[in-house]
C-alpha positions as CSV (number, residue, x, y, z in Angstrom):
1,M,43.4,28.1,-20.3
2,S,44.1,24.6,-18.9
3,V,46.1,22.0,-20.7
4,S,44.8,18.5,-21.1
5,L,47.3,15.7,-20.4
6,A,47.4,12.2,-21.6
7,K,48.8,9.3,-19.7
8,G,52.6,9.8,-19.3
9,Q,52.6,13.4,-20.5
10,N,54.1,16.2,-18.3
11,G,54.1,19.9,-18.1
12,P,56.0,22.7,-16.3
13,L,54.8,24.4,-13.1
14,D,55.6,28.1,-13.0
15,V,53.8,28.8,-9.7
16,S,54.8,28.5,-6.1
17,D,51.7,26.7,-4.8
18,V,49.4,24.2,-6.6
19,V,46.2,22.4,-5.6
20,V,45.5,18.9,-6.8
21,S,41.8,17.9,-6.9
22,V,39.8,15.1,-8.4
23,Q,36.3,14.7,-9.8
24,L,34.7,11.3,-9.4
25,A,31.1,10.0,-9.2
26,A,31.9,7.4,-6.6
27,A,32.9,8.1,-3.0
28,A,36.7,8.2,-2.7
29,D,39.7,9.6,-0.8
30,L,42.7,11.6,-2.0
31,S,46.1,11.1,-0.3
32,A,49.7,12.0,-1.0
33,L,53.0,10.1,-0.8
34,L,56.2,12.2,-0.6
35,V,59.0,10.1,-1.9
36,T,62.8,10.4,-2.4
37,S,64.8,9.4,-5.4
38,N,64.4,5.7,-4.4
39,G,60.6,5.9,-4.6
40,K,60.2,5.6,-0.8
41,V,59.0,7.9,2.0
42,R,61.6,9.0,4.6
43,S,59.2,8.2,7.4
44,D,55.5,7.8,8.0
45,A,55.3,11.6,8.3
46,D,55.6,11.7,4.5
47,F,52.2,10.1,4.1
48,V,49.3,12.6,4.0
49,F,45.8,11.2,4.4
50,F,42.6,11.8,6.3
51,N,44.0,10.8,9.7
52,Q,47.2,12.7,9.1
53,P,46.2,15.7,6.9
54,T,49.5,17.6,7.1
55,G,52.9,16.7,5.8
56,P,56.0,18.6,4.9
57,G,54.8,21.1,2.3
58,V,51.6,19.3,1.7
59,Q,48.2,19.7,3.3
60,L,44.9,17.8,2.8
61,V,42.1,20.4,2.5
62,P,38.6,19.1,3.3
63,N,35.8,19.6,0.9
64,P,32.3,19.3,2.6
65,G,30.1,17.2,0.4
66,G,33.0,16.1,-1.9
67,I,36.5,14.7,-2.1
68,A,39.3,16.6,-0.3
69,S,42.1,18.3,-2.3
70,L,45.8,18.5,-1.8
71,R,47.5,21.8,-1.4
72,V,51.2,21.6,-2.2
73,S,53.6,24.5,-1.3
74,L,56.5,23.7,-3.6
75,A,58.9,25.8,-1.6
76,G,58.0,23.9,1.5
77,V,58.7,20.5,0.1
78,P,62.0,19.2,1.6
79,A,65.0,19.2,-0.8
80,D,65.4,15.4,-0.6
81,I,61.8,14.8,-1.7
82,E,61.7,14.4,-5.5
83,Q,58.0,13.5,-6.1
84,V,54.6,14.1,-4.5
85,R,52.3,11.4,-5.7
86,A,48.5,11.9,-5.5
87,V,46.6,8.7,-4.9
88,I,42.8,8.2,-5.3
89,T,41.3,5.4,-3.2
90,L,37.7,4.3,-3.5
91,D,35.8,4.2,-0.2
92,D,34.4,0.8,-1.1
93,A,37.4,-1.5,-1.6
94,S,35.1,-4.1,-3.2
95,S,34.1,-1.7,-5.9
96,N,36.3,-0.5,-8.9
97,F,36.8,2.5,-11.2
98,G,35.2,0.6,-14.0
99,R,31.7,1.0,-12.4
100,S,31.6,4.7,-13.0
101,A,32.8,7.4,-15.3
102,A,36.6,7.9,-15.5
103,P,37.9,10.1,-12.7
104,T,39.4,13.5,-13.6
105,A,42.5,14.9,-11.8
106,R,43.2,18.7,-12.0
107,V,46.1,20.8,-11.0
108,S,45.3,24.5,-10.2
109,D,47.2,27.5,-8.9
110,A,46.4,29.0,-5.5
111,A,43.8,31.3,-7.1
112,G,41.8,28.3,-8.4
113,N,42.8,28.6,-12.1
114,V,43.1,25.2,-13.6
115,L,46.5,24.6,-15.1
116,Y,46.3,21.0,-16.1
117,E,43.5,18.4,-16.4
118,Y,43.9,14.7,-16.8
119,V,41.0,12.3,-17.5
120,I,42.2,8.9,-16.1
121,D,40.7,6.6,-18.6
122,G,41.4,2.9,-19.1
123,L,40.7,1.9,-15.5
124,T,38.6,-1.3,-15.0
125,A,39.0,-3.5,-12.0
126,E,41.2,-1.2,-9.9
127,S,40.1,0.5,-6.7
128,I,43.3,2.5,-6.2
129,V,45.2,4.6,-8.7
130,I,48.2,6.9,-8.6
131,A,46.6,9.8,-10.5
132,L,49.5,12.1,-11.1
133,E,52.7,13.4,-9.5
134,V,54.3,16.7,-8.9
135,Y,58.1,16.2,-9.3
136,R,61.5,18.0,-9.5
137,R,63.5,17.9,-12.7
138,Q,66.8,19.9,-12.9
139,G,65.8,22.3,-10.2
140,A,62.3,23.0,-11.6
141,W,58.9,21.6,-10.8
142,K,56.7,19.7,-13.2
143,V,53.5,17.6,-13.2
144,R,53.1,14.2,-14.9
145,A,49.9,12.3,-15.7
146,V,50.5,8.8,-14.2
147,G,47.2,6.9,-14.1
148,Q,48.7,3.8,-12.7
149,G,46.2,1.4,-11.1
150,Y,47.3,-0.6,-8.2
151,A,46.0,-4.2,-7.7
152,G,47.7,-5.0,-4.5
153,G,45.4,-3.1,-2.2
154,F,45.9,0.2,-0.3
155,A,48.1,-1.4,2.4
156,A,50.3,-2.9,-0.3
157,L,50.7,0.4,-2.1
158,V,51.8,2.4,1.0
159,T,54.0,-0.4,2.2
160,D,55.7,-0.5,-1.2
161,H,56.4,3.2,-0.7
162,G,58.0,2.6,2.7
163,V,55.1,3.4,5.0
164,S,55.0,1.1,8.0
165,V,51.6,-0.5,8.6
166,D,51.6,-1.7,12.2
167,D,48.0,-2.8,12.4
168,A,47.8,-4.5,9.0
169,P,45.7,-7.6,9.1
170,P,47.7,-10.9,9.4
171,P,48.4,-12.8,6.2
172,P,46.1,-15.7,5.4
173,P,47.2,-19.0,6.8
174,T,49.6,-21.0,4.6
175,P,48.4,-24.2,3.0
176,V,50.5,-26.3,5.5
177,A,47.8,-25.7,8.1
178,A,45.2,-27.5,6.1
179,P,46.4,-31.2,6.2
180,A,45.4,-34.2,8.3
181,P,46.3,-32.9,11.9
182,I,42.8,-31.4,12.1
183,T,41.2,-34.8,11.5
184,P,38.9,-35.8,14.5
185,P,40.2,-39.1,16.0
186,S,36.7,-40.4,16.3
187,S,36.1,-40.2,12.6
188,V,39.4,-42.0,11.6
189,A,39.2,-45.7,10.7
190,P,41.4,-47.8,13.0
191,T,43.5,-49.1,10.2
192,T,44.6,-45.6,9.1
193,Y,46.1,-44.3,12.4
194,N,49.6,-45.8,11.7
195,Q,49.3,-45.8,8.0
196,P,49.1,-42.2,6.7
197,P,48.1,-42.0,3.0
198,Q,51.2,-40.0,2.2
199,Q,53.5,-42.9,3.3
200,Q,51.6,-46.1,2.4
201,P,49.1,-45.3,-0.3
202,S,49.1,-48.8,-1.7
203,Y,48.2,-50.4,1.7
204,N,45.3,-48.0,2.5
205,A,43.8,-47.7,-0.9
206,P,42.1,-51.1,-1.2
207,P,40.4,-51.4,2.2
208,V,39.3,-47.8,2.6
209,P,39.3,-46.0,-0.7
210,P,37.3,-42.9,0.4
211,A,39.5,-42.2,3.4
212,P,42.6,-40.6,1.8
213,P,40.7,-38.0,-0.2
214,A,38.8,-37.0,2.9
215,Y,41.9,-36.6,5.1
216,N,43.9,-34.7,2.5
217,Q,41.2,-32.4,1.3
218,P,39.9,-30.5,4.3
219,P,37.6,-28.3,2.1
220,A,35.4,-31.4,1.7
221,Y,34.3,-30.9,5.3
222,N,32.7,-27.7,4.2
223,Q,31.2,-29.2,1.1
224,G,28.8,-31.6,2.8
225,P,25.1,-31.2,3.2
226,T,25.3,-27.5,4.1
227,P,26.0,-26.0,0.6
228,P,22.8,-27.4,-1.0
229,A,20.8,-25.4,1.4
230,Y,22.5,-22.2,0.1
231,P,23.2,-22.7,-3.6
232,P,25.3,-20.0,-5.3
233,A,22.3,-18.7,-7.2
234,Q,20.7,-17.7,-4.0
235,Q,23.7,-16.2,-2.2
236,P,23.0,-12.6,-3.4
237,A,19.9,-12.7,-1.2
238,Y,22.1,-12.0,1.8
239,N,22.5,-8.5,0.5
240,Q,19.1,-8.1,-0.9
241,Q,16.9,-8.8,2.1
242,P,14.7,-10.6,2.4
243,A,15.4,-13.5,0.0
244,Y,11.8,-14.5,-0.7
245,N,11.3,-11.5,-2.9
246,Q,13.7,-12.8,-5.5
247,A,13.3,-15.4,-8.2
248,P,13.5,-18.2,-7.7
249,P,12.2,-17.8,-4.2
250,A,13.2,-20.1,-1.3
251,P,10.8,-23.0,-0.7
252,P,9.2,-21.8,2.5
253,V,7.8,-18.7,0.8
254,Q,7.5,-20.1,-2.7
255,N,3.8,-19.4,-2.9
256,Q,3.8,-16.2,-1.0
257,P,5.0,-13.3,-3.1
258,P,5.0,-10.0,-1.3
259,A,1.8,-8.8,-2.9
260,Q,-0.1,-11.8,-1.5
261,Q,1.1,-11.6,2.0
262,P,-1.6,-11.3,4.6
263,E,-2.3,-7.8,5.9
264,V,-1.7,-7.1,9.5
265,S,-3.8,-5.0,11.9
266,L,-2.6,-1.9,13.9
267,V,-3.1,-2.5,17.6
268,K,-2.7,0.3,20.2
269,G,0.6,0.0,22.0
270,R,1.9,-2.8,19.9
271,P,3.8,-1.6,16.8
272,V,3.9,-3.9,13.8
273,S,7.2,-5.2,12.5
274,L,6.6,-5.3,8.7
275,T,8.4,-7.6,6.3
276,K,9.1,-6.8,2.7
277,G,5.9,-6.5,0.6
278,Q,3.7,-6.7,3.7
279,K,0.6,-4.4,3.8
280,V,-1.3,-2.8,6.7
281,T,-4.6,-0.9,6.6
282,L,-4.2,2.6,8.0
283,R,-6.9,2.4,10.7
284,K,-6.3,1.8,14.4
285,E,-7.8,-0.9,16.6
286,G,-11.6,-0.3,16.6
287,G,-11.7,0.7,13.0
288,V,-10.9,4.4,13.5
289,A,-9.2,5.7,10.3
290,L,-5.9,7.5,10.6
291,T,-5.9,11.1,9.4
292,M,-2.5,12.5,10.1
293,I,0.6,10.2,9.8
294,Q,4.3,10.8,9.7
295,M,6.8,8.6,7.9
296,G,10.1,8.6,9.7
297,L,13.1,7.4,7.7
298,G,16.5,6.7,9.2
299,W,19.9,5.3,8.6
300,D,23.4,5.2,10.0
301,P,26.6,5.5,8.0
302,I,28.9,2.6,8.5
303,K,32.0,3.4,10.5
304,K,35.1,2.4,8.5
305,S,38.0,0.8,10.4
306,G,41.0,1.2,8.1
307,L,44.6,0.5,8.4
308,F,45.3,4.0,9.6
309,G,42.4,4.7,11.9
310,S,38.6,4.7,11.7
311,R,36.1,7.2,10.6
312,T,32.5,7.6,9.4
313,A,31.7,8.2,5.8
314,D,29.7,11.4,5.1
315,V,26.7,9.6,3.6
316,D,24.0,12.1,2.7
317,L,20.7,10.3,2.1
318,D,17.5,12.2,1.2
319,A,13.9,11.2,1.9
320,S,11.3,12.1,-0.8
321,A,7.6,11.5,-1.2
322,L,6.3,11.2,-4.8
323,L,2.5,11.6,-5.4
324,Y,0.9,9.6,-8.2
325,A,-2.5,9.8,-9.8
326,D,-3.3,6.5,-11.7
327,G,0.3,6.0,-12.7
328,N,1.1,9.7,-13.4
329,L,3.5,11.7,-11.3
330,V,1.6,14.8,-10.2
331,D,3.7,16.2,-7.3
332,V,6.8,15.6,-5.2
333,C,8.0,16.6,-1.8
334,Y,11.8,16.6,-1.1
335,Y,14.6,18.7,0.2
336,G,14.2,21.2,-2.7
337,Q,10.4,21.5,-2.2
338,L,9.6,20.9,1.4
339,T,5.8,21.0,0.9
340,S,3.7,19.4,-1.8
341,K,1.7,21.9,-3.9
342,D,-1.5,20.8,-2.3
343,G,0.0,21.0,1.2
344,S,-0.9,17.4,2.1
345,V,2.8,16.3,2.4
346,R,5.5,18.2,4.3
347,H,9.2,17.5,4.6
348,M,10.6,18.4,8.0
349,G,14.1,19.2,6.9
350,D,17.2,17.7,5.3
351,N,19.8,15.6,7.3
352,L,23.2,15.7,5.6
353,T,25.0,12.9,7.5
354,G,22.6,10.4,9.1
355,D,24.1,11.2,12.5
356,G,21.9,11.1,15.6
357,E,19.4,8.7,17.1
358,G,15.9,8.1,15.8
359,D,14.5,9.4,12.5
360,D,16.9,11.2,10.3
361,E,14.2,12.7,8.1
362,V,10.5,12.9,8.6
363,M,7.6,13.3,6.1
364,L,4.2,14.4,7.5
365,V,1.1,13.3,5.5
366,D,-2.3,14.7,6.1
367,L,-4.4,11.9,4.5
368,Q,-7.6,14.1,4.6
369,R,-5.9,16.8,2.5
370,V,-4.5,14.4,-0.2
371,P,-6.4,15.3,-3.4
372,A,-9.0,12.8,-4.5
373,H,-7.2,12.1,-7.7
374,V,-4.0,11.1,-5.9
375,T,-4.0,7.3,-5.6
376,A,-0.5,6.6,-4.1
377,V,2.4,8.3,-2.3
378,I,5.7,6.5,-2.7
379,F,8.5,7.2,-0.2
380,T,12.1,6.9,-1.4
381,V,15.6,7.4,0.1
382,T,18.3,8.4,-2.4
383,S,22.1,9.0,-1.9
384,Y,22.9,12.5,-3.0
385,R,26.7,11.9,-3.1
386,G,26.4,8.5,-4.8
387,H,27.2,6.3,-1.8
388,T,25.5,2.9,-2.1
389,F,23.5,1.2,0.6
390,E,26.5,-1.1,1.2
391,Q,27.9,1.9,3.2
392,V,24.7,2.3,5.2
393,S,23.4,0.4,8.2
394,N,20.2,0.3,10.1
395,A,18.1,1.8,7.3
396,F,14.4,1.8,8.3
397,C,11.1,3.5,7.8
398,R,8.4,3.7,10.4
399,L,4.8,4.9,10.5
400,V,3.7,7.1,13.3
401,D,0.3,8.3,14.3
402,S,0.9,12.1,14.5
403,T,-2.1,12.6,16.8
404,T,-0.8,10.4,19.6
405,N,2.9,10.3,18.4
406,S,2.8,6.6,18.8
407,E,4.7,4.2,16.4
408,L,2.3,2.0,14.5
409,A,4.6,0.0,12.1
410,R,8.2,-0.3,11.3
411,Y,10.2,-1.8,8.4
412,T,13.9,-2.4,8.6
413,L,16.4,-3.2,5.9
414,Q,18.8,-5.8,7.3
415,G,21.5,-5.9,4.5
416,G,23.3,-3.4,2.3
417,M,22.8,-3.3,-1.4
418,A,24.8,-1.9,-4.3
419,F,22.2,0.7,-5.1
420,T,22.2,4.5,-4.6
421,G,18.4,4.6,-4.0
422,M,15.8,2.7,-2.1
423,V,12.1,2.6,-2.5
424,M,11.0,2.2,1.1
425,A,7.2,2.2,1.3
426,K,4.0,3.1,-0.4
427,V,0.8,4.6,1.0
428,Y,-2.1,4.0,-1.4
429,R,-5.9,4.0,-1.7
430,A,-7.7,0.7,-1.9
431,N,-11.5,0.2,-1.7
432,G,-12.0,3.7,-0.2
433,E,-9.3,3.5,2.5
434,W,-5.6,4.1,2.8
435,K,-3.1,1.3,3.2
436,L,0.7,1.1,3.7
437,Q,3.0,-1.4,1.9
438,A,6.6,-2.0,2.8
439,I,8.7,-2.3,-0.3
440,G,12.5,-2.1,0.2
441,E,13.6,-2.4,-3.4
442,G,16.9,-0.9,-4.6
443,I,17.2,1.5,-7.6
444,Q,20.0,3.6,-9.0
445,A,19.1,7.2,-8.2
446,K,20.8,10.2,-6.5
447,H,17.7,12.3,-6.1
448,A,13.9,12.2,-6.6
449,G,14.1,13.3,-10.2
450,E,16.2,10.2,-11.1
451,A,14.0,8.0,-9.0
452,A,10.7,9.0,-10.5
453,P,11.0,7.2,-13.9
454,Q,11.7,3.9,-12.1
455,L,8.7,3.8,-9.8
456,G,6.0,2.8,-12.2
457,R,6.4,-0.9,-11.4
458,F,5.6,-0.3,-7.7
459,L,2.3,1.4,-8.4
460,T,0.6,-1.9,-9.5
461,A,2.3,-4.2,-7.0
């Protein structure tokens, strides 16, 4: 039976090998620092992480679909190493542990039996935490629950432990770079060239009162006419493309909410680039109704360039199609049920990483077989492992005529959002014909079951 530890508590280890693992809803990395009695590593070789998975007596063991674990061979840890510190680092440095359930750290034996468990509660704004440490005391090994959040950033943490960071970003410029030397000569009043405000404030103040503040406060150059065009209340629109779907909308589209946008026509050989909320009737040029379509959904995981190398996060997004009859969910097609019960919608297979060119997942829809009582099919993309769309680039959906394999319309998301799900598009009946609407709205959902209760508002839009 495992023992639950509270912060600061310790317990003995009577085994030769232990495995440290963590459970956390958010995407994160586990690493280890092997330190001596002075709290420092002996060299960079004592830092075990994803780009250096092996150290003296410690190995990082990958976990497909989850967070890697640390295997510690206590007999293999060098005699001058007194502590092996396990560190949890969130993938998204702009996020924090307070946004999800408290992480749990576990220490198990080599057979997988859990010896100790520590729920690391009390974390709020931290994105890095020293979870626990395996340490020597009077010739025996013990484990201690640490739970120490670190506010200085990942580079600061490892640097404080003696790890050299050669490619760390340069420090921000000091304030001395900001004064008057950057002042353009053409904009300086003649009387102020030889009378700097710092030396003769009384002489310059009467004739040109505005001049000294402007020269000594460079930020004022960036606070001119530009900010009013992008007031703070509208800044989040950069990550919630496009901005005109949010209240209050920008003036150019103030009277054009997505539901009122003009529909576009499908023309042979000229795919339509849809914008958020835009609609298109599913018939080709000449009025021929489409019968078999495919909805291709794609994305690319963002490559992370960190201090210790670069890698691509294992982002597992899943495409789903949910069938509705007058607001009621009647069927679903997703990775767990690749064909709808009526056979009208088929999922062509799950992509676990987003790697590769083109569509990552494809849904085939036979519009002629969709039951008459089904009024809408909503296409969603959800993040199975809880990554947000801030960690995804090039997310898109595209409509393809399955008969000719030609692309008819495409909708692309230009910015990442702090959501684990995205409602991409809707195919629905209107006046006896099928139409497509681009949606692009974020939701919090890891699979179709969590998405379904949130989709009612899109059925009437």
